[in-house]
C-alpha positions as MATLAB code, in Angstrom:
seq = 'MGPGWDCVELGAGAGSVARWLLDRVGEAGSVTAVDQDTALLADVATRPNARVVQGDLATLDYGAACFDLAHSRSVLMHVPAADTVLEHLVPALRPGAAVLFEEVDGSPAVEAAAPGSGWDLPAAFRAVMLPWATSWSWARRLPGRLEALGFVDVEDDVREDLLRGASPAAAFWQQTLRTVRPTVTEAARAGARRRHGGIADDGAYDAMIALLDDPDFAVPYAARHRVSARWPGWGAHDGAGPAPRG';
ca = [
     -91.585  -74.552  -10.043;
     -92.818  -78.309   -9.605;
     -92.589  -81.137   -8.788;
     -89.285  -83.007   -7.589;
     -87.446  -79.060   -6.999;
     -85.239  -78.833   -3.849;
     -86.095  -75.049   -2.272;
     -85.473  -72.942    0.595;
     -87.630  -70.252    2.259;
     -85.193  -67.376    3.914;
     -87.204  -65.877    6.631;
     -90.340  -68.004    6.780;
     -92.039  -66.541    9.620;
     -95.678  -68.039   10.093;
     -95.053  -70.585    7.356;
     -97.159  -69.568    4.542;
     -94.838  -69.751    1.778;
     -93.004  -73.027    2.750;
     -96.579  -74.651    2.707;
     -97.448  -73.564   -0.531;
     -93.912  -74.739   -1.957;
     -94.572  -77.884   -0.051;
     -97.751  -78.620   -1.670;
     -96.122  -78.220   -5.441;
     -92.950  -79.725   -5.268;
     -94.322  -82.991   -3.973;
     -92.956  -85.878   -2.579;
     -89.863  -85.730   -4.213;
     -89.394  -82.250   -3.791;
     -88.452  -81.019   -0.499;
     -88.850  -77.537    1.526;
     -86.056  -75.681    3.853;
     -87.954  -73.511    6.145;
     -85.276  -71.193    8.085;
     -86.171  -68.566   10.921;
     -84.537  -67.023   13.683;
     -87.963  -68.175   15.594;
     -89.564  -71.402   14.257;
     -92.091  -71.474   16.627;
     -94.957  -71.264   13.949;
     -93.500  -74.216   12.041;
     -94.032  -76.732   14.077;
     -97.198  -77.863   11.727;
     -94.393  -77.289    8.788;
     -91.953  -79.263   10.203;
     -94.310  -82.818   10.431;
     -94.538  -82.871    6.886;
     -91.941  -85.429    5.260;
     -90.114  -83.481    3.167;
     -89.947  -80.502    4.816;
     -86.741  -79.372    6.853;
     -87.306  -76.497    9.449;
     -83.893  -74.918   10.375;
     -83.689  -72.472   13.133;
     -80.478  -69.958   12.447;
     -79.072  -66.810   11.483;
     -79.148  -66.379    8.142;
     -75.919  -64.271    8.019;
     -73.903  -67.059    9.050;
     -75.763  -69.894    8.098;
     -74.004  -73.331    6.196;
     -76.853  -74.586    3.942;
     -74.721  -76.941    2.237;
     -73.381  -77.586   -1.356;
     -75.189  -77.200   -4.317;
     -78.349  -78.307   -2.117;
     -81.364  -76.180   -3.909;
     -83.016  -75.683   -7.139;
     -85.223  -72.329   -5.681;
     -84.710  -69.754   -3.101;
     -87.099  -66.976   -1.994;
     -87.617  -64.337    0.433;
     -90.834  -61.886    1.131;
     -90.196  -59.085    3.334;
     -87.184  -60.228    4.945;
     -83.991  -59.505    3.733;
     -84.808  -55.486    3.929;
     -84.657  -56.166    7.796;
     -81.639  -57.823    7.834;
     -78.580  -55.723    8.665;
     -76.204  -58.275    6.980;
     -78.258  -59.073    3.982;
     -75.458  -58.914    1.269;
     -73.848  -61.587    3.602;
     -77.004  -63.707    3.142;
     -76.615  -63.796   -0.323;
     -72.919  -64.134   -0.321;
     -73.765  -67.496    2.277;
     -76.753  -68.871   -0.208;
     -74.334  -69.089   -3.365;
     -72.363  -72.034   -2.701;
     -76.023  -74.298   -2.206;
     -77.438  -72.844   -5.356;
     -77.516  -76.101   -7.993;
     -76.341  -74.715  -11.711;
     -79.250  -73.255  -13.670;
     -81.677  -72.284   -9.722;
     -83.602  -69.917   -9.434;
     -83.829  -67.434   -7.272;
     -87.262  -65.066   -6.302;
     -86.594  -61.990   -3.476;
     -89.684  -59.907   -2.845;
     -88.612  -57.236   -0.874;
     -89.920  -53.759   -0.406;
     -88.199  -50.253   -0.470;
     -89.150  -47.061    1.124;
     -88.265  -44.311   -1.180;
     -91.755  -43.407   -2.661;
     -92.708  -42.182    0.728;
     -88.835  -40.371    1.657;
     -89.464  -39.027   -2.137;
     -93.074  -37.888   -1.081;
     -92.040  -35.958    2.478;
     -89.326  -33.876    0.348;
     -89.545  -30.352    0.198;
     -91.326  -29.641   -2.703;
     -92.794  -33.171   -3.884;
     -96.612  -31.266   -3.738;
     -97.373  -33.986   -1.010;
     -98.576  -32.688    2.256;
     -98.040  -35.425    4.244;
     -99.483  -35.457    7.941;
     -97.715  -35.121   10.862;
     -98.536  -38.621   12.344;
     -97.288  -40.362    9.099;
     -93.886  -38.204    9.291;
     -93.845  -39.517   12.821;
     -94.967  -42.977   12.745;
     -94.208  -44.345    9.081;
     -91.367  -42.326    7.613;
     -88.943  -43.492    9.870;
     -89.455  -47.519    8.470;
     -89.788  -46.298    4.837;
     -86.308  -44.344    4.901;
     -84.808  -47.666    6.474;
     -85.795  -49.481    3.758;
     -82.903  -48.456    1.137;
     -81.647  -52.197    0.178;
     -83.997  -53.592   -2.395;
     -83.314  -50.884   -4.549;
     -79.605  -52.363   -5.035;
     -80.556  -55.613   -4.825;
     -80.265  -56.014   -9.066;
     -76.718  -54.807   -9.044;
     -75.693  -56.969   -6.252;
     -76.969  -60.303   -7.858;
     -74.826  -59.351  -11.017;
     -71.996  -58.790   -8.941;
     -71.797  -62.151   -7.617;
     -72.157  -63.534  -10.935;
     -76.137  -64.094  -10.987;
     -77.881  -64.168  -14.669;
     -81.061  -63.215  -16.275;
     -81.900  -60.822  -13.341;
     -85.188  -58.786  -13.579;
     -86.594  -56.555  -11.127;
     -90.569  -56.005  -11.567;
     -91.137  -52.979   -9.168;
     -94.744  -52.348   -8.108;
     -95.589  -48.908   -6.392;
     -98.884  -48.191   -4.511;
    -100.417  -45.593   -2.524;
    -101.029  -46.573    1.338;
    -104.680  -45.975    0.973;
    -106.974  -45.995    4.328;
    -109.352  -48.261    4.988;
    -107.456  -50.851    2.822;
    -106.512  -54.634    3.525;
    -102.575  -52.530    3.504;
    -104.176  -50.411    5.816;
    -105.362  -52.647    8.166;
    -102.544  -54.811    8.119;
    -100.401  -51.707    9.318;
    -103.177  -51.158   12.009;
    -102.070  -54.492   13.274;
     -98.354  -54.091   12.967;
     -98.727  -50.494   14.638;
    -100.905  -52.095   17.758;
     -98.266  -54.689   17.970;
     -95.368  -52.539   18.281;
     -96.392  -49.728   19.570;
     -95.742  -50.722   23.460;
     -92.676  -51.043   22.521;
     -91.575  -47.614   20.732;
     -93.945  -45.590   22.940;
     -91.793  -46.747   26.062;
     -88.613  -46.185   24.366;
     -89.968  -42.595   23.247;
     -91.110  -41.880   27.502;
     -87.572  -43.196   28.558;
     -86.210  -40.424   26.377;
     -84.388  -43.427   23.739;
     -84.095  -42.656   19.934;
     -85.864  -45.702   18.131;
     -83.496  -47.626   16.145;
     -84.586  -46.349   12.707;
     -84.558  -42.752   14.470;
     -86.811  -40.609   15.289;
     -89.784  -40.676   18.412;
     -93.216  -41.105   18.106;
     -95.560  -40.935   21.290;
     -99.124  -41.977   22.101;
    -100.504  -39.653   20.233;
     -99.121  -40.217   17.130;
     -99.837  -43.601   16.837;
    -103.776  -42.798   17.910;
    -103.584  -40.254   15.196;
    -102.079  -42.924   12.733;
    -104.378  -45.842   13.633;
    -107.093  -43.216   12.920;
    -105.968  -42.049    9.565;
    -105.632  -45.770    8.497;
    -109.514  -45.905    8.738;
    -109.911  -42.867    6.873;
    -110.739  -43.630    3.083;
    -109.547  -40.634    1.895;
    -105.750  -40.587    3.192;
    -103.753  -41.879    0.352;
     -99.950  -41.584    0.106;
     -96.718  -42.686   -1.179;
     -95.319  -45.338    0.643;
     -92.954  -48.091   -0.616;
     -92.322  -50.002   -3.700;
     -92.190  -54.067   -3.598;
     -88.930  -54.948   -5.869;
     -89.879  -58.379   -7.115;
     -86.108  -59.392   -8.354;
     -85.434  -62.660  -10.069;
     -82.348  -64.394  -11.090;
     -80.921  -67.314  -11.938;
     -77.477  -68.813  -10.952;
     -75.256  -69.674  -13.977;
     -75.452  -73.430  -15.724;
     -78.055  -76.060  -16.586;
     -80.331  -77.644  -13.888;
     -81.945  -81.324  -13.407;
     -85.532  -79.246  -14.347;
     -84.419  -77.136  -17.293;
     -85.053  -80.589  -19.569;
     -82.279  -79.733  -21.855;
     -78.665  -79.462  -21.624;
     -75.645  -81.471  -19.745;
     -76.210  -82.942  -16.257;
     -75.814  -80.673  -12.809;
     -72.491  -79.830  -11.980;
     -71.418  -80.200   -8.352;
];
């Protein structure tokens, strides 16, 4: 990826990847940043080669053959209609276009929680963190879905790390838990079930946040799948082959 590429960032969030892409495609390229909430993308929208789009990834019409690169990071794993997102994206890809989806699978935590795994997982981890991990199953099937859609050169780079206390990942999860805690614990007090199943109360959140400060705490949690693929055909940036089609 480099100067002149037209890219789309699926679920741009606060815009860190969109800004990185804009710096590399230059004035001859472009970046389309898509999110349901674009409040944090105001500065991105001021860039002359940027387009900020507020919309639903599962229904958005991007146009035909307009992107050389599509990317997502920890977005599609949360979308119930993630397969539909991929189907809507395909017509917008130029021949030879590249895709990179960095999505998380929760199977390491699920396997560690199974009887006989050898892991003695803390009760707070089971109550607070395990329900999320259990719901993250889409990424492990992503390579097969891309092949079924017609993508070629599909590769899945899987990296699995322990969730360790007193680490940058632990700090991220502490911030996340503090952010969602009021909503989740209020639902527990009202007797409602969380979307991912299970109920965590204030005591479980206190215990889990404390564990994330403990350097001796380490458990399997998630595997990040970096799935790359290419849409068939020669692209404008291949430097060889026929002119782009479409």
